[in-house]
C-alpha positions, 0 to 999 in steps of 0.5 A, a space after each residue: 715283807 716287801 721293801 721299796 727303795 726309791 728316790 722321789 723326784 722333787 721336780 717334774 720328770 721331763 719327757 724322755 727321762 725315767 725314775 727307777 724304783 726297787 721292790 724287794 721281797 723278803 718272805 719270813 714264812 712259807 705262804 703266798 703274799 699279796 700287796 699293792 704299790 701306789 704310784 701318785 702321778 700329779 692328780 692320778 693314782 696307779 695301783 701296782 699289785 705286788 705278789 709274792 709266792 713261795 718257791 715250788 716245783 712244777 713238773 710236767 711229763 708226756 701223757 702217751 708214748 707209742 713204740 709204733 709197729 715193731 717186729 717180733 724178733 726177740 729184741 729189747 727196744 727202748 723209749 724214753 719219756 721226759 719229766 721236766 721241772 719248770 718250777 724254782 724248787 726241786 721236785 720228786 716223782 715216783 713211778 708204779 707199774 703192776 703189769 708184765 709187758 714193760 720189762 724195765 723202767 729206770 729210774 722208778 723214783 728220783 728228784 728233778 732239779 729246777 729248770 731241768 729234765 729227767 729221762 725215764 727209760 722204758 723197755 719192752 721185749 718183742 718176743 711174741 706178737 701182741 698189742 701192748 697197752 699199759 698204764 704207768 702211774 706217776 706220783 708228781 710232787 705237788 700235782 698228785 698222780 698222773 698217768 702215762 699210756 704206753 702203746 706198741 704193736 708187736 707184729 710178725 715179720 711177714 713175707 707174702 707172694 702176690 700175683 703180678 696181675 691182680 695183686 692177690 696172695 698167690 700160693 700156686 704158680 702153674 707153668 703148664 706144659 713145656 718142652 724138655 730142653 726149653 724154658 718158660 718164665 713167670 713173674 711174681 711179687 714178693 711183698 714185705 708186709 712189716 715195718 722193718 727191712 728184711 733180708 730174704 732168700 729162696 729155698 727149694 724144698 726138694 725133700 717135701 713129702 708132697 712133691 712130685 718130680 718127673 711123674 705122670 699124674 694122669 696115670 693110674 695108681 697101679 701103673 705109677 707103683 709099677 714104675 719104681 725105678 724113677 724114684 731111684 733116678 730122681 734121688 740124686 738129681 739136683 733139682 735146683 736146675 729145674 727152677 730158676 729164681 732171679 733174684 734168689 735173695 735180696 733185701 726188701 724195705 718196709 712195705 716194699 714190693 719186688 718183682 721176682 722172675 721164676 724160670 721152669 726148665 724141665 729135664 727128662 728123667 729116664 724110666 724103666 724099660 716097661 714104661 708105657 707111652 703115656 710116661 713120656 709126659 713128666 709132671 713136677 710139683 715143687 715147693 719154693 719157700 721164701 724166708 727171712 735170713 734172721 729167722 733161719 740163722 739161729 732158730 733151727 738148732 737140734 741137739 746131738 750127742 756129746 752136747 753138740 748142736 748143729 743147725 737143722 735146715 731140713 725143718 719145714 720153716 716153722 713160723 709165719 715169716 716165710 712164704 711157701 709157693 707151690 710150683 707146678 709144670 709138665 715136661 713134654 718131648 718133641 713129637 715131630 714126624 716126617 713123611 717120608 722119613 727119616 731116610 729120604 732118597 732123591 732120584 738121580 740128577 745131573 749137575 746143574 739140575 734139581 729134583 724135589 721131594 715133598 715131605 710132610 711134617 706132623 706135630 703130634 703134640 696135643 699141647 704145644 706148637 713146634 717151631 723148626 728150622 733146617 740147617 743149610 747143607 751143600 747140594 740140598 735146598 728146603 722150602 720153607 727153611 723154617 716155620 711153625 706148626 700148631 698142635 695136632 697140625 701138619 705142614 708140607 716142606 719141599 726138599 730139593 736136591 741140586 748137585 754141583 759136582 759128580 758123586 753120591 751124597 749121603 748127608 745127615 741133615 739136622 732139623 733144629 727145634 727152636 724155642 725159648 731157653 734161659 741163658 745162665 749168664 743173663 737170665 733176665 731175658 729168654 733167648 731163642 735157640 735150638 733146644 732139640 735136634 732131629 736128624 734126617 738122612 738125605 741120599 742123592 746121586 749125581 752121575 757124569 754126563 757122557 761126552 762124545 770125542 770127535 777126531 780130526 785129520 792130522 795136518 802133518 805136525 805130530 802133536 805131543 799126544 797122538 795115536 800110533 799112526 799119528 793120523 787122527 787126533 782127539 779134538 777134546 784131549 783135555 786141558 794142556 799142561 800150560 808149560 813146555 816140557 823141560 827136564 831139570 835135575 841137580 847138577 851135583 847129582 849128574 857127574 856124567 862127562 863132567 869137565 874136570 874143572 867143574 867136576 867139584 862144583 857143589 852149588 845147587 845149580 840145575 842141569 838142563 837137558 838138550 831138548 829144552 830149547 823151546 823153554 830156554 828162551 822163556 823168562 827164567 828165575 833170577 836166582 837160578 843157575 843152569 849148567 850143561 849136562 856134560 861139562 857142567 859149564 855154567 849156561 846162560 840164563 836169559 831174562 826177557 824184560 818184556 815178560 819178567 817182573 821188575 824189582 818193584 813188581 817183585 817186592 809188591 808181589 812179596 808184600 801181597 803174599 805176606 798180607 794174604 798169608 797173615 790174613 789167612 793165619 789170623 782167620 785160622 787163629 780166630 777159628 781155633 779160638 772159637 773152637 777152644 771156647 766152644 770146647 771150654 763151654 762144653 767142659 766148663 762144669 764142676 767136674 771137668 773145670 774146663 779141661 777135656 778129659 784124657 787130654 794128655 793127662 795121666 791118671 793119678 794113682 788112688 789109694 784107699 787113704 785118698 778115697 777115705 779123705 775124698 769121702 770126708 771132704 765137705 760138699 760145697 753149696 751151689 755157687 750159681 746165684 740164680 739157682 735157689 738153695 735146696 733143703 738137701 744141700 743145706 742138710 748135707 752141709 750141716 752134716 759135714 760141718 757138724 763133725 768139724 768142731 774146733 776151739 782155740 780160734 783167733 780173736 782177730 784176723 791175723 793172716 792176709 787171707 783172714 783179713 781179706 775174707 773178713 773184710 767181705 760184705 756178705 749177701 743174703 744167700 751167704 748170711 743164710 749159710 751162717 748159723 748163730 744160735 740159739 736166737 733165744 737163750 733161756 737159762 731157766 731158773 738161776 739162783 742168785 750169786 750163782 754162775 750158769 753157762 750156755 753155749 752160743 753155737 757158730 756154724 760157718 758153711 761158707 768157704 771163707 773166714 768170718 769174724 764174729 764180734 759180740 757187744 755185751 754191756 750187761 753186768 749179768 753177762 760180763 763173764 762171757 768170753 771170748 767176745 770175738 772169734 775168727 771162724 775158719 771155713 766149714 767149721 763149727 765152734 761155740 762161745 760160752 755165755 755166762 750168766 750171774 745175777 744178784 737180784 731176784 726177778 725175771 731177767 730179759 735182755 738182748 745183746 748184739 753181735 756183728 759179722 765182719 763188722 757189717 752185718 748185725 744180729 742179736 740174741 735174747 737172754 732170758 732167765 728167772 733169778 730165784 733164791 736157793 731152795 730145798 725140797 723134801 721127799 715127804 712132808 709127813 713121816 710115820 715111824 714104825 718099829 724096825 724088824 728084828 728089834 724090840 718095839 721099845 728100842 728102835 723107831 727109824 725112817 729116812 727123808 730125802 732132801 732134793 736140791 733142784 737148782 744150780 747153787 749149793 744150799 746150806 740147811 739146818 734142822 730146827 725142832 719145833 718145841 712143845 710143852 711135852 718136848 720132842 723125842 725125835 732126832 734127825 741126822 745130819 742136823 745141818 749140812 750142805 746139798 750140792 747143786 742138782 743133788 740130794 741128801 738122805 737124812 735119818 729120823 729116829 724116835 726115842 721111846 720112853 715113858 710119857 714120850 710124845 708120839 708126834 714132833 715137827 722140824 723146820 728145814 731152814 735154808 740159808 738165804 732160802 726157804 723154810 720147809 716143815 716136816 711132821 713126824 709121828 710114831 706108830 706104836 
């Protein structure tokens, strides 16, 4: 079956030349052949073996597939294995699997072409944590049975809180005592102990049963029960201001650790009037929960009336994906006393002198030191101006009264208590500032010095000021006026003796009195006009060039005046801007929104309708990114959004506002406020060729629009719609998910959705496709005579057919014939039972001579089950 084609050379082959021979193989049957070809080279012989093989397939495949460590997030994950055919003929394969962990294996059989590769897809569901170790048996043509090992480790997504110093798990963070108004920070490590990235958020459980807010745990039980007013006070307090979490949300990579700073700022809660002195100390026990966004998005849904569901964030966060941290601390008031004080009176002191008072500052606190600072005050000095007093210690401070003018000084001296406080604008670093103030009353008097007046003899010239005789003049008569007496008045207002030519003058010239001779030769003002008092004739205005300003000097003086006027005006504007900024910070809160109350605004007229609408308006969640969300805030937002159910929403963003909102990239904190669920939709038992719908609820707690888009490629969910919706702010809606299948068995697949085309999520759909089935209320019936009728005429009873599935079932009663026949009848003999309904059938026994007292019927369901019913008559 081998053929050789060659031309043997007649002459020797020269060096560098070659001879080519062709060997053809023509197999006539399917068997492997072996032959040889002899090559004679002069005196030698070369034996060339010839081998001929039948075309066959040679299949190879991987022996092990590992999914690795994956998160138990109810998602369907897939891996592919390859079957390669290295042979020259197509080969077939067949996969068999008897376990339950592997959901989908496709295809389970097929043919691999020569020099080709066939991919087999294997799916598993990550619904519960477990270790998957399964074996696939693969029948390969020509090679027997091969085994493929499938391994996977489905783990729970775990967040852990670790101690920064030692790296151990931390379940309690103790801040210790902190003054009211001040702050203290501690750092923890948040560890993502899972193989996938996780978006996390901090939630403060202010509604926890074991939490304590503002109580004194060292008091007795009876004393604590008497002070019941505290519970009413703390019920409306936003406790997110007590605990600061930075950052309060974020993303952790697989097995990544991140530092989180927690700040504790205690607030004083007022107590009842009968509270003891020990109640000044207030202790706090709060619980902070770090949980994943994916876990809280759709796993907490509770049913309400009218088939409406809303999210329930008030649940305690079941599931191991969250980490709880107990935060404890105590708030203390500043106990700083002054001896003497708080009113300190200094002895009288003349100007330029000083008097001192030694004041003792005592720190009565048993836990914390006190740092004080005196503010600068005119006429008073303090030594030292600032300092630190340890706990249960005292320090002497010298207060000095140094008056610089005459008078009685009553000053409210402010003593600042300095401590660390968090700045909301940059809370990374604690800033030292005054968090408490103590006021002292300082009283000092500076009397005037007595002055002795010495008189001297008048030399003969009568001064401006003299006594009645003009003999003695006080040597110290006070400072002089500095200018000669000149009496001037408007000439238009002095018409006495006015000349008739100048009587109608209406200019603003000044009239000089006759006794202004001493001042008439002084340098006058260039722009002033002077007239005589009687005739109103314009008088000369003498300008002395030695004493008057030149034109350049006058311009320079005006420029200097303008410069200093502008400088003083700029200082005033800067001072007003600082004052406005301080006032804005005081009123910059959600209530006043930067506007001073009653600052020229008229109060609106409020009607009952406005009050009702104000109650119906939803409360917005806290906008401070550093304050953790609280369970009360989330529960309040849930109750507000649950009554705002809407349908018929837009499929794509249409308005400019919707397009702007739907293009935003949301943070983990914002994603936490979007509820899409349930995350696992269990349809239960569903009949084949039937349609069943479940609601996928979407609740938007954000003040912006969101765009939800679903990607569904499964044939069983093709009737689901709409696949896209734009959800308005603070709105709840739902999308009906429709399931229909034509194959029996368990269905477990997941579909994905996106929020604003950026954030990905998924929903697991679980169903068990079953055939239609009917059940009987009883499998055996005993027929007795009907009361009021003769025993030989009526034997009747009923049996009920139940359809507990979601598809109508057609049935037919078929009697089981025996040798003696059957004397039982049943009506209706055939029919249809609607889904979740039942039907009552009547069974009658017809008595007669030699009538059999037993019979049997088969309830045959079309494309379903068959149930046997045995009947017997009791005569």
